[in-house]
Every structure is written in structure tokens, then in C-alpha cells.
C-alpha positions in Angstrom: -32.0 37.0 157.1 -31.8 39.0 153.9 -34.9 40.9 152.6 -35.8 41.0 148.9 -36.2 44.4 147.3 -39.8 45.6 147.0 -41.3 46.0 143.6 -42.7 49.3 142.7 -46.4 49.3 141.9 -47.7 51.9 139.4 -50.6 54.1 140.7 -53.9 53.4 138.9 -55.5 56.4 137.3 -59.2 56.4 136.4 -60.9 57.6 133.3 -60.0 57.5 129.6 -56.6 58.7 128.5 -56.4 60.9 125.5 -54.6 58.6 123.1 -55.7 60.9 120.3 -56.5 64.6 121.0 -60.2 65.1 120.6 -60.9 68.6 119.3 -64.2 70.3 120.0 -66.3 70.8 116.9 -69.1 72.8 118.6 -69.8 74.7 121.8 -70.3 72.7 125.0 -68.7 69.6 123.5 -65.3 69.7 125.3 -64.5 71.7 128.4 -61.0 71.8 130.0 -60.3 72.5 133.6 -57.2 73.0 135.7 -55.7 74.5 138.8 -53.4 77.4 139.4 -51.9 78.7 142.6 -51.4 82.2 143.8 -50.3 83.9 147.1 -51.7 86.7 149.2 -49.4 89.5 150.3 -48.8 87.6 153.6 -47.9 84.4 151.8 -51.3 82.6 152.2 -51.9 80.1 149.5 -54.8 80.5 147.0 -56.0 77.6 144.8 -57.7 78.7 141.6 -59.9 76.4 139.5 -60.4 77.5 135.8 -62.9 76.0 133.4 -62.9 76.7 129.7 -65.1 75.8 126.7 -62.5 74.6 124.1 -64.6 75.6 121.1 -65.6 79.1 122.1 -62.5 79.8 124.3 -64.9 81.2 126.9 -63.8 81.0 130.4 -66.8 79.5 132.1 -65.7 80.2 135.6 -62.8 81.0 137.9 -63.2 79.7 141.4 -60.8 81.0 144.2 -60.4 79.4 147.6 -57.7 78.5 150.1 -58.0 74.9 149.1 -60.3 73.1 146.6 -61.4 69.5 147.2 -63.0 67.2 144.7 -66.3 67.9 146.5 -65.9 71.6 145.7 -65.0 70.8 142.1 -68.3 68.9 141.9 -70.2 72.0 143.3 -68.6 74.3 140.7 -69.4 71.9 137.9 -72.9 71.3 139.2 -73.6 75.1 139.0 -72.1 75.2 135.4 -74.1 72.2 134.3 -77.3 73.9 135.5 -76.4 77.1 133.6 -75.0 75.7 130.4 -75.8 72.0 130.3 -73.3 69.2 130.6 -70.5 69.0 128.1 -69.8 65.7 126.3 -66.2 65.6 127.6 -64.1 67.2 130.4 -60.4 67.3 129.7 -57.9 67.5 132.6 -54.7 66.2 134.0 -54.6 63.3 136.5 -54.6 65.5 139.6 -56.2 63.9 142.7 -59.3 66.3 142.6 -60.0 65.2 139.0 -59.6 61.5 139.4 -61.4 61.2 142.8 -64.0 58.5 142.9 -66.8 60.9 143.9 -66.2 63.1 140.9 -65.9 60.2 138.6 -69.3 58.8 139.8 -70.9 62.3 139.6 -69.8 62.8 136.0 -70.8 59.3 135.0 -74.3 59.9 136.4 -74.5 63.0 134.2 -73.2 61.1 131.1 -70.1 63.3 130.9 -67.0 61.5 129.8 -63.5 62.3 131.0 -60.4 62.9 128.8 -57.2 62.7 130.8 -53.9 63.9 129.4 -50.8 61.8 129.7 -49.0 62.7 132.9 -46.3 65.3 132.3 -47.8 66.3 128.9 -49.4 69.7 129.3 -49.3 70.2 125.5 -52.2 67.7 125.3 -54.4 70.3 127.0 -53.4 73.3 125.0 -56.5 75.5 125.4 -56.5 75.6 129.2 -52.7 75.9 129.4 -52.8 78.9 127.0 -55.7 80.5 129.0 -53.9 79.9 132.3 -50.7 81.5 130.9 -52.7 84.6 129.8 -54.5 84.7 133.1 -51.3 84.4 135.1 -49.4 87.1 133.1 -52.4 89.5 132.7 -53.9 89.2 136.2 -52.1 87.0 138.8 -48.6 88.4 138.2 -49.9 92.0 138.2 -51.7 91.9 141.5 -50.7 91.4 145.1 -53.9 90.2 146.8 -54.6 91.2 150.4 -56.8 88.0 150.9 -58.9 85.5 149.1 -62.0 87.8 149.0 -60.1 90.6 147.3 -58.5 88.0 144.9 -62.0 86.7 143.9 -63.2 90.3 143.2 -60.2 91.3 141.1 -60.2 87.9 139.3 -63.9 88.2 138.5 -63.4 91.6 137.0 -60.5 90.2 134.8 -62.6 87.2 133.9 -65.5 89.4 132.7 -63.1 91.6 130.6 -61.5 88.5 129.1 -64.8 87.1 127.9 -66.5 90.3 126.9 -63.7 92.6 125.6 -60.4 90.8 124.9 -60.2 89.9 121.2 -58.9 86.4 120.4 -57.0 85.8 117.1 -58.4 82.2 116.7 -61.9 83.6 116.9 -61.5 86.2 114.1 -60.5 88.8 116.7 -63.8 88.6 118.5 -64.0 88.3 122.3 -65.0 84.7 123.4 -68.5 85.8 124.5 -69.2 87.5 121.1 -68.0 84.5 119.2 -70.1 82.2 121.4 -73.2 84.4 120.7 -72.4 84.4 116.9 -72.2 80.6 116.9 -75.4 80.2 119.0 -77.3 82.4 116.6 -76.0 80.5 113.6 -77.1 77.2 115.1 -80.7 78.3 115.8 -83.3 77.1 113.3 -84.6 79.8 111.0 
């Protein structure tokens, strides 16, 4: 008996795709988040979650762990939402942690919309990709971490310097934190 070939079924991805690239027009409107990987000196894997405000170019957090589940992504976002309020949109790729049902429901409950880039199109997420490139070349490629705890300390120091002291050409050569403060003051009623 001859078997018929199986049809391939496309995987369903959740959330809105970014048919048009929505640009942030104010702070806290669009955040981007993504993952990077690094290694310890003994070859242990480190997962790194970066979150960026697209308007101010501030890195909101860098979370380092051996692995990061969608549940941990929710914990990081919950902390940021408490500190800064929820953004209108979160932009990411279609990684499993970002399309997980628990995260989708959590974001929906907080009225935060998702913007997913087309698979294989990192240029649709230019701010986090640029930040991650800078982060990799200025920090991750320059350090050999003993373990995750040391990585978190060194990365946190780099993160503070990036936000507080590193000038950004698109922000009039201000560091992201200074630009964010300038915008915040200009939006306050007189």
C-alpha cells in the first residue's frame, strides 16, 4: 500500500504583524525587546533579555540568566510596567518566549499591544538590533565572564554607562537618560 505525502502545515504565530513600521512619537509608546546569548569562561550559556524605549533609546533593563522562560519575561515586564507604566506597544520577533499564550494574555490584560516583525526580517526592529550590536561589541565581546552573577554585575555597570554617559547621535549627542529627562520636562504643564 502506497502512502500519500504529508502536507506541511504552517505554524500559527500570535499577535499583530508589523505590516507598516510604527515609529514611536513619544516616550513609553513603543518598547522593543529581544534576546542575546553569551558564554561563561567554562562554556556555560547565558541568555540576556534587553528592553529598549524606541523614542528615548533608553535601555530599560538587561536581564541575565542561564535560561529565560516566558514566565520570567512577564516578571521583568511587570517590574518595568510598575516603574514606568505600560507602553502602548511592544515590538519583538516571533520567538517562543514572545508569542507564548501566558505572555499574550498578560499583555492583553494590561492593554499593551504587540508588534511582531516578519520572521527573518531583523531590519523591521532596527532600534533593538542597533542597541544589541553596540551592547555586544562594547561589552559582551570584551569580557570573559566567570559566571552569571559576574556577568550581571559587569553588564549592569555597562548598562548604567550607556544610559547616563554615552552620547547618541540621534538624540543630539545627549545620553539617552538626559534626552529622556529633557523630553519629560518639556511635556510637563507650565
